[in-house]
N, C-alpha and C positions, 0 to 999 in steps of 0.2 A: 504494500500500499504506499502511496505517495501522498503527501500533504504539501500543496502548493500555496505558498503565502501564509503559512500557518505559524510563523514565529511568535506573534503576539499572544496566541493561545493554542500551543501545540496539541495536536491529537495524539495521545500516547500510543495508540494502536498503529500509527504510521511507522513503517520501516525506514522511510527516507523523508527528509523535509527539504524544500527548495524555497529559498527566501533571501531577501536583500539583507535581513538582519543576521548577525552572527549568533552562533550557537550559544555563546556565553551570555548573550542578552535576551534569550528566549523568555517567554512567559510574562511579558509586561502586563497583559490582561488576565493572568491566571492560566489554569489548565483545564482541559476538557476531560475530566476523569482523574485518575489516580496518577500523580506524577512519578511515583515510584514504579509504576508499570510501563514506563517508556520503552519502546522497542528500539527507537533510533538512538544514535549517540553522536559524538563529534565527528566520527568518521563517515557517518551517512547523512550529515548535514551539508547541503550544498549552498553556499552563500554567493548569490549572483543577482543581477538585474534580470528578472524573468521577461522583460520586454526588450532585450538587446538585439533581437532579431538573429540571434545565433542559436542554433538547435541546442536544447537543453542536454546535458551529458548523460542521457539515458538512450538505451536501444529502443527501437520500435516495439511496442506492446511489451515493454519490460514489466509493467505493473499490471495486476489484475484489477486494481481500483485506485482512483485517484480522487482526493478532496480538494476542493478550492472554495473555501467559505469566507465571504465578506472580504474579497480581494479585487475581483474584476472591476467593480465600481471605483477603486481606488487608482488603478494604473493607467498609463498613457496608452496602451495598446491591448485592450482586452480581446480583440479578435486574434492577434498572434498568440496569446496565452491560450485560448480555446483550441487553436489548431495543434499546438504542441501538446496540450492535454490529450487530445484524440490520437496523437502520434504515439505517445509513450504508454498509454493505458488503454485497457479493453473496455473499461466502463468507469463511471464516476458519479459524483454528487457535487453540485454547485449551489450555493446559498448566497443570496444578496438581499439587500433591504426591499421591502414591498413598495411599490410606487406610491402607495398611500403614505407610508412613513417619509419617503424621500421628498414628498411635495407637501409636508405639513410644516407649518411655521412653528419655531420654538422647540424642535426636537433636541437640538443640541445647544443652541443659544439664540440670540435675537436675529435669526435668519431662518431660511427654508432648508429643511432636511439637514444633511450632515455637510459641514463646510469643506472637508477634505475630499469629497466625492466629485469625480469628474463626469460620471455617466449615470443616466437613468437606465436601469436594466429592465428589458421587456421580454419576459419568458413566455414562450409560446409552446405549441406542440412540436417537440423535437427540434426546436430552433431558439436561438438567443439573439436579441437585437440590442444594440447600445446606442442610445440617444444622448448626444452631448448635453450636459446639464448647463443650459444657458442661464446667464444671470437674470434674464427677464422673469424667471420663476419667482422672483422676490417682489414682483409688481402686483399690485392689488387685483385680485380677480384671477390670478394665475397659480394659486396654490390654496391648500386647505388652512383653515384657522388653527391657532394653537389649541391643543387638547384633543385634536381630531383622532389621535391614535392611542389616547390615554387608557380607554376601555378595552382595547384590544389585547388578546393574549400574545405572549412572545411569538408563537408559531404564525399568528396573523400578521405580525409586523415584518415578516420576511417572505420571500419567495424561494421555492426549492425547485431544483431541476435535476432529475435523475436521467442518466443517459447510458446507453450501451452500444458499443460499436462506433457509432458517429452521431453528430447532429449538425444542423445548418447553424451558421454564424455570421453576423455582419454588422456594419454600422448602419443604423437607420438615419437617413437624411430627411430633414424637413428644410427645403431650399427657399422657402418663401415665409415672411412674417405672418401672413394669414394662416398658413398651415400650422406653424408652431403655436400661434396665439389660440387657434381653434383647438388644438390637442389640449393645451393646459387649461383653457376656459372650460372645456367640456369636462375634463377631469375635476376641476375645482367646484363645478356645480353638482356632479354626480358621485364623486369619490371613487369612481371605477374607471378602469382603462377604456378610452373611447374606441368604438369599433374601428375608427378611421386609420388607426395605426397598423391595422392588419393588412391595408393596401401598401405592400411593401415597396420600397425603392431603397435597395441597400446594396452594398458592395460584398460580393461573395469572397 
């Protein structure tokens, strides 16, 4: 098992970790499970930029399973990361913030969503799309009000994506202001993903 981007909260069951953070600095956000049960060690911890456009130092389908949790929304090239995930692993699990959380004011501070996230993640049926998180989401009418996610369970504040074999991935482009405005305003009114985003125009 491979954990990609898991340094802040390593998954003890992982045999390998791939992250920009050093092994000695792991666990800044705690551990998922018993720290004493870690299967990885310093020798199976690969420190590198996962978006450097160089193949990861693993063979094709070296892993049975890969985890990538709360990482893709942070990095500059999530499409590349997804492609490498599919190359080195036979199956996997991806987790990202739900769109409802990412478009709610006050989740982290006096702004919309999480300040360090670059992308809105759109998980569909066997596909992932990444929509650039434009600053206009902070405009009135383009996000949900503070407290909109407070009553949600932890599982409802995330979106999960299980895959086996392969999945489609690309950047979701909204090339005009009316298209982006309509997407955000529809979501702000309904609190659910607008159907229009399913009309795809994205780079494979």
